[in-house]
Backbone as JSON, one array per atom type, in Angstrom:
{
  "sequence": "MSPSFPILESVRALFPKSANRTIMVANAWNPADSKLERPEPNGWEDGWTHVGKPATRDVVQDLKDKGFTVVNLEASGVANRHKDVPISALL",
  "N": [[11.64, -7.12, -20.7], [9.93, -5.76, -18.29], [7.0, -6.63, -16.86], [3.71, -3.35, -17.05], [2.1, -2.24, -15.21], [-0.88, -0.27, -14.09], [-0.78, 1.69, -12.13], [-2.66, 3.54, -9.14], [-2.46, 7.65, -9.55], [-2.84, 8.51, -7.26], [-0.48, 7.26, -5.59], [1.96, 6.94, -6.48], [2.43, 9.48, -6.72], [3.05, 10.37, -4.18], [5.25, 9.37, -3.73], [8.95, 9.94, -5.15], [9.89, 11.32, -7.93], [11.98, 9.65, -8.93], [11.43, 6.21, -8.24], [10.97, 2.87, -9.14], [8.77, 2.26, -11.61], [6.18, -0.16, -11.12], [5.02, 0.24, -8.08], [4.1, -1.65, -4.83], [1.9, -2.74, -3.51], [2.6, -3.88, -0.04], [1.45, -4.54, 2.26], [-1.63, -4.18, 4.15], [-3.45, -3.26, 6.78], [-6.3, -4.11, 8.68], [-8.84, -2.87, 10.71], [-10.5, -4.93, 12.65], [-8.86, -7.15, 12.33], [-6.91, -6.1, 14.86], [-5.7, -6.04, 17.84], [-5.11, -3.19, 18.23], [-5.61, 0.6, 18.35], [-4.04, 1.49, 16.19], [-3.26, 1.56, 13.14], [1.83, -0.74, 13.53], [3.66, 1.29, 12.47], [5.2, 0.55, 9.06], [4.06, -1.92, 8.23], [3.82, -3.86, 10.24], [3.07, -6.57, 11.82], [0.69, -6.77, 14.93], [-2.93, -6.9, 13.18], [-1.44, -6.64, 10.5], [-1.68, -7.64, 7.14], [0.12, -9.86, 5.47], [-0.15, -8.87, 1.36], [0.96, -8.18, -1.83], [1.35, -7.47, -4.04], [0.82, -5.63, -6.85], [0.08, -1.69, -6.48], [-2.7, -0.85, -8.01], [-5.67, 0.32, -8.66], [-7.84, -1.91, -9.04], [-6.82, -2.99, -7.31], [-6.16, -1.67, -4.85], [-9.46, -0.71, -4.33], [-10.39, -4.02, -3.93], [-8.76, -4.74, -1.1], [-10.13, -2.3, 0.26], [-12.52, -3.73, 0.33], [-12.98, -5.28, 1.74], [-12.1, -4.11, 4.1], [-9.67, -3.73, 5.01], [-7.99, -0.7, 6.45], [-5.33, 0.21, 5.64], [-2.97, 0.84, 3.84], [0.35, -0.4, 3.23], [2.5, 0.77, 1.63], [5.5, -0.14, -1.37], [8.63, 1.27, -2.41], [10.59, 0.44, -5.09], [14.09, 1.36, -5.3], [14.63, 4.48, -3.77], [14.74, 6.22, -1.56], [12.5, 6.47, 0.54], [11.38, 3.64, 0.94], [9.2, 2.57, 2.4], [6.09, 3.62, 3.03], [3.83, 4.21, 5.46], [-0.36, 4.11, 4.15], [-3.82, 5.58, 4.86], [-5.68, 3.58, 2.82], [-8.33, 5.35, 2.27], [-6.64, 8.07, 1.49], [-6.03, 7.25, -1.14], [-7.78, 6.18, -2.9]],
  "CA": [[10.87, -5.9, -20.48], [8.99, -6.17, -17.34], [4.97, -5.75, -17.54], [3.73, -2.2, -16.51], [1.07, -1.86, -14.13], [-1.59, 0.6, -13.58], [-0.55, 1.85, -10.45], [-2.53, 4.38, -8.89], [-2.0, 8.29, -10.07], [-2.78, 8.63, -6.65], [0.33, 6.16, -4.86], [2.71, 6.92, -7.86], [2.24, 10.83, -6.15], [4.42, 9.96, -2.72], [7.24, 8.19, -3.97], [10.11, 10.5, -5.55], [10.3, 10.5, -10.02], [13.18, 8.39, -9.1], [10.84, 5.67, -8.12], [10.5, 1.68, -9.99], [7.37, 2.4, -12.35], [5.77, -0.43, -10.13], [5.08, 1.13, -6.35], [3.8, -2.42, -4.22], [0.82, -2.85, -1.98], [3.12, -4.37, 0.2], [0.8, -4.65, 3.06], [-2.55, -4.29, 4.8], [-4.31, -2.94, 8.03], [-7.79, -4.13, 8.45], [-8.73, -3.22, 12.88], [-10.52, -6.16, 12.74], [-8.22, -8.54, 12.48], [-6.25, -6.12, 15.09], [-6.18, -4.75, 18.79], [-5.21, -1.78, 18.35], [-6.77, 2.0, 17.29], [-4.18, 2.26, 14.7], [-1.66, 0.9, 13.14], [1.78, -0.12, 13.75], [4.26, 1.94, 11.1], [5.59, 0.21, 7.85], [3.13, -2.87, 7.52], [4.8, -5.17, 10.3], [2.42, -7.07, 13.27], [-1.62, -6.43, 14.97], [-3.86, -6.89, 12.33], [-1.05, -6.44, 9.01], [-1.99, -8.92, 6.66], [1.05, -9.49, 3.56], [-0.26, -9.06, 0.34], [2.52, -8.28, -2.19], [0.89, -6.8, -5.76], [0.6, -3.81, -7.71], [-1.15, -0.75, -5.97], [-3.9, -0.24, -8.65], [-7.67, 0.72, -8.28], [-9.31, -3.3, -8.07], [-5.87, -4.21, -6.08], [-6.63, -1.19, -3.36], [-10.53, -0.65, -3.96], [-11.0, -4.4, -3.1], [-8.39, -4.61, -0.04], [-10.88, -1.92, 1.38], [-14.33, -3.89, 0.23], [-12.51, -6.28, 2.34], [-12.57, -3.86, 5.21], [-8.56, -3.3, 5.54], [-8.17, 1.12, 6.17], [-4.44, 1.13, 5.23], [-1.52, 0.29, 2.99], [2.05, -0.37, 3.43], [3.38, 1.13, 0.51], [6.7, 0.3, -1.36], [8.65, 1.38, -4.12], [12.12, 0.76, -5.82], [15.43, 2.81, -6.27], [14.51, 5.41, -3.37], [15.55, 6.2, 0.01], [12.34, 6.33, 1.92], [10.44, 2.87, 0.63], [7.74, 2.42, 2.26], [5.08, 4.97, 3.25], [1.71, 4.14, 5.3], [-1.48, 5.46, 3.46], [-5.18, 5.19, 4.57], [-6.31, 4.14, 2.0], [-9.37, 6.78, 2.0], [-6.08, 8.68, 0.67], [-5.49, 6.74, -2.74], [-9.09, 6.46, -3.86]],
  "C": [[9.57, -6.28, -19.44], [7.92, -5.11, -17.55], [4.91, -4.33, -16.24], [3.1, -2.01, -16.06], [-0.1, -0.93, -14.14], [-1.88, 1.57, -12.53], [-1.61, 3.63, -10.51], [-1.84, 5.86, -8.87], [-1.14, 8.88, -8.09], [-0.66, 7.95, -5.39], [1.56, 6.99, -5.26], [4.0, 9.05, -6.8], [2.89, 11.16, -4.5], [4.89, 9.11, -3.03], [7.84, 10.04, -5.35], [10.0, 9.51, -6.97], [11.13, 9.37, -10.41], [12.35, 6.92, -8.19], [10.78, 4.24, -8.58], [9.38, 2.46, -10.7], [6.11, 1.78, -11.59], [5.88, -0.25, -8.86], [4.02, -0.81, -6.24], [2.55, -2.29, -2.98], [1.7, -3.92, -1.37], [2.35, -5.79, 1.59], [-0.24, -4.32, 3.58], [-3.01, -4.62, 5.61], [-5.72, -3.3, 8.3], [-7.78, -4.08, 10.96], [-9.85, -3.66, 13.02], [-10.09, -7.39, 12.86], [-6.82, -7.62, 14.04], [-7.11, -5.29, 16.68], [-6.0, -3.9, 19.18], [-5.76, -0.41, 17.71], [-5.67, 1.97, 16.37], [-2.95, 1.56, 14.7], [-0.04, 0.61, 13.65], [2.74, 0.21, 12.12], [4.72, 0.08, 10.42], [4.97, -1.82, 7.87], [3.9, -4.55, 8.8], [3.92, -5.77, 12.47], [1.14, -6.77, 13.7], [-2.45, -6.31, 13.68], [-3.19, -6.63, 10.59], [-1.41, -7.7, 8.34], [-0.74, -9.16, 4.96], [-0.04, -9.88, 2.47], [0.37, -8.65, -1.29], [2.04, -8.35, -3.75], [0.42, -5.19, -5.83], [-0.23, -2.95, -7.78], [-1.35, 0.23, -7.32], [-5.08, -0.03, -8.31], [-7.72, -0.49, -8.4], [-8.56, -3.23, -7.05], [-6.61, -2.99, -5.07], [-8.25, -0.65, -3.55], [-11.37, -3.04, -3.57], [-10.36, -4.84, -1.49], [-9.63, -3.48, 1.14], [-12.67, -2.07, 0.81], [-13.48, -5.08, 1.26], [-12.79, -6.14, 3.85], [-11.17, -3.39, 5.46], [-8.69, -1.07, 4.57], [-6.4, 1.45, 5.26], [-3.6, -0.18, 4.77], [-0.1, 0.7, 3.44], [2.08, -0.49, 2.22], [4.79, 0.48, -0.2], [6.9, 0.09, -2.67], [10.21, 0.95, -3.47], [12.2, 1.66, -6.58], [15.04, 4.04, -5.32], [14.86, 4.97, -1.92], [14.2, 5.29, 0.61], [11.78, 5.01, 1.14], [9.5, 2.23, 0.73], [7.24, 3.77, 3.12], [3.48, 3.59, 3.71], [0.69, 4.69, 4.92], [-2.71, 4.35, 4.08], [-5.55, 5.09, 2.84], [-7.59, 4.71, 1.13], [-7.71, 8.1, 0.68], [-5.43, 8.42, -1.14], [-6.42, 6.98, -3.99], [-9.2, 7.85, -3.79]]
}
């Protein structure tokens, strides 16, 4: 049995119930690391940093505290498995 992480309910609500229990923060975008005003979609290119951690309150809050403003969430078990979401909408 895989460990269960306390995924934020605001994160879980973004995906269908068929999504696997553990939803990950694949990447995070920091405007200080980018030349762009807004992030490119799906956690690629300018300003994105790989995270690879479960989307728990602690992980998302830590990213916010470090200046990240958008996360690229990844869920398995669904057709549209990636979503870019402002951190402010999750906390």
